[in-house]
N, C-alpha and C positions, 0 to 999 in steps of 0.2 A: 504494500500500500504506500502510495506517495505521501510524504509529509505535507506537501503543499495542498493536497486535496483534502486531507483530513484535519488540518489545523489552520487557524488564521494567526497572523503575527500582528500584534498591535503594540504601540508605544504607550507606556504608562503616562497619564496626564500629569502625574506628580513628579516622579523621579526621572522620567524620560527613558527608562529601561525598556528593552524589547522583551515581549512576552509572547509565547506560543500558547494558543488556547485551542483545544480540540473543538471542531465545529459542532459536535453533538453536545458540547457543554457550554455553548455561548449563552444559553438562556439561564444558566445557573449562577449568574452574577460573579464571574471570575475576578480574582484579586491579583495584584502584582506580586510576583515571587519575591521581590526585594523589599518593597515598602508596605505591602498589603492594602494599597489604595484600590478601590473599585476600578476595573479597567474599562468597562464598556458603557457605563451609565453615569450621568451627572456632569460630564465634560465631553467636549467633542473628541472624536477618535480620528486619528490620521488615516485616511483611506488610501489604500494602495492596490495594485493589481493582485497582490497576494492575499489580501484579506476581504476585498469587496464582496465577492460571491458569498462567502461565509456570513458576512454581516447582513446582506440583503435577504438571504434565505432563512433568517431567524423568524420567530413568531412575533417579534416586536417591530412596529413601524420604524422606518429609517428615514431620516431627514439629512440630505447631503447638500453641503455648500461647496460648489465648484468655484475656486478662487485662484488668485495668483499674487505673489508678494509685491509686484510692481503696480498692482491695481489699487489706486487710492480708495474708491468706493468699497472694494473688498476689505481693505484694512480697516476702514471706518465701520463696516458692518460686523467685523469679527467679535467685538464685545457684545453686540446684540445677540449674535448666534450663541456665544458662550453662556450668556445669562439665561437665554431661553432653554438651552440644554440642561442647565441646573434646575430650572423651574419645571421642566417636563420630565424630569428623572423618573423612570419607571413607565412612562406613557409612550416614549419614543426614544430611539437611539440616534445621536447626532454625529455626523461624519463630515470632516473637511477634506476635500481633495484638491491639492495644489496642482493646477493644470499645467504648470511648467515642469514639475517633477514627474507627473503622471500623465504624460501626453497621450498615451494609448487610451486611458480612461476618458480623457476629454474628447477624443475622437469617437470612442465607443458610444458615449452618451450625447454625441453631436452638440457639444457646447460651442455656441457661436458668440456669446457675450458673457461677461462675468461682472458681478457675481450672478450665478444661476443657482437656485435652490430647487431641489426635487424631493418629493416625498414618495416612498415606496412602501407597499404593504404586501406581504406574501411574495416578495421578490418582483412585484410588478409596479411600475410607476403609476401613481394615481393623480399627481398634480405637479406643476412646475411654475416657477415665477422667476423673472429676470429682473435684476437691479436690486440695489440695497434699499431696504425699507426701515423706517423708524420702528422701534420695538413694538409699540402698540399695534401698528398695522401688520407687522410680521406675525405677531401672536394671533391676531384676528384671522389672517390668511391661514396660518398653520392649524388653528383649531378647526376651520372649515375643511382643510385638506385631510386632516386625520379622521374626519367623519365619513369620507368617501370609501 
């Protein structure tokens, strides 16, 4: 069995250490092996080609922010996305995909402008929005998208 197919690799939001999580245990609230911080909920996860399928195929809705470090609206939207991830802890999983570092994912999801935010349920995209929004508008949009 290939390790890439049976595990996802994610960076701890606290200590930045890399952790491998078996895909069949993603829904069990895994913790960092080094600092014991929750790995997948409460803070945005760094999305990569190696972990995106495992994240999307979980039973928790996934909210993805496609962004780039050179994009001023993306950088300005980052605190809104992080705050919302904390507030929606347990209701949705938040992922940030750097389209510069993960160009194959940008192409796969046909990202034409950034920031672009997509919501997935059961591995299928249910909604998408382009552009940075103020927190109240983003939360309103997200609540509607999660009902779909």
